N, C-alpha and C positions, 0 to 999 in steps of 0.2 A: 544400667542404671549409670544416669548423670552424678558426677563426684562434684558437690559445691563446694565452693572455697567458704575456707573458715580462718577464724581469728587464733592467733598464736596463745593468747592469754587461757584459752578453752584448752588449748592442748599442752601447754608446759608440763605438767607433771605425767601425763602419759608418756609425751617425748621423752622426758629424762628415763621412765621406768622403760620403756622401749630400748634405750640407750644400754643402761644397768643390764638387762636381759638378753643383748646381743640379736634382738629381734629387726634385723637389717631392715626386713621387708615391710615392717610397721613404722620406721620411721623415715622411711623412703615416701611410704604412702602418706603421713602426715606433713611432710615437707612437699609434695606436688601439691596439695590442696591447700596451702597457705596463700592469701592473699600477698599481691606484690609488697604493701609495704612492711608486712610483718616478716616477710622472707629475710628482709633486710637487717633484723634484730636479732636472727638466732646467733648472732656474733658473742652478744651481750647477754645473751639470757642465764640466769643462774640458777643453782636447785640451793637447798636449803643452807648447804655445806658452804655455796659461794662457787660451786665449779661449775665452769661452762660445759656446752654439749662434747665439745672437742677433748677437753679434760677429761669428762667423763668417759669416752669414749677410748682415751688411751690407756686408763686408770682400768678397763677392761680389757685393754689388751685386743681391742677390736679395729684390726687397720682397716677394713671395709667399711665399716662406719665413719671412722675417722676422713678417709680420702673421699666417701660420699659428702662428707658435710662439709667439706673443704672446697671440693669441686662446685657442689650447690651455690654455697655460698659466694665465690667467685664468678661461675654465671651469671647470678644474680644480679652482683653486683656490675659489672659489665654490661648486662643489659641495661640498666635501671638508671644509669649515672651519664 
């Protein structure tokens, strides 16, 4: 099955829920399907409480998700700037 690129706006709630439930595979799956432009906005996404993804991952004590988010953003940023 081919994975289609998706928009971040359609995935924000699902992404935050995946981080909250410590579903690393779901987080990775969502982020890998994002369009390039959208992938650069993940650092500024916030939930209803004003937390970013990295804040939520740290709050939930998920080192693996935190590490993945940092590495993902760093790679996308250096590749596209």
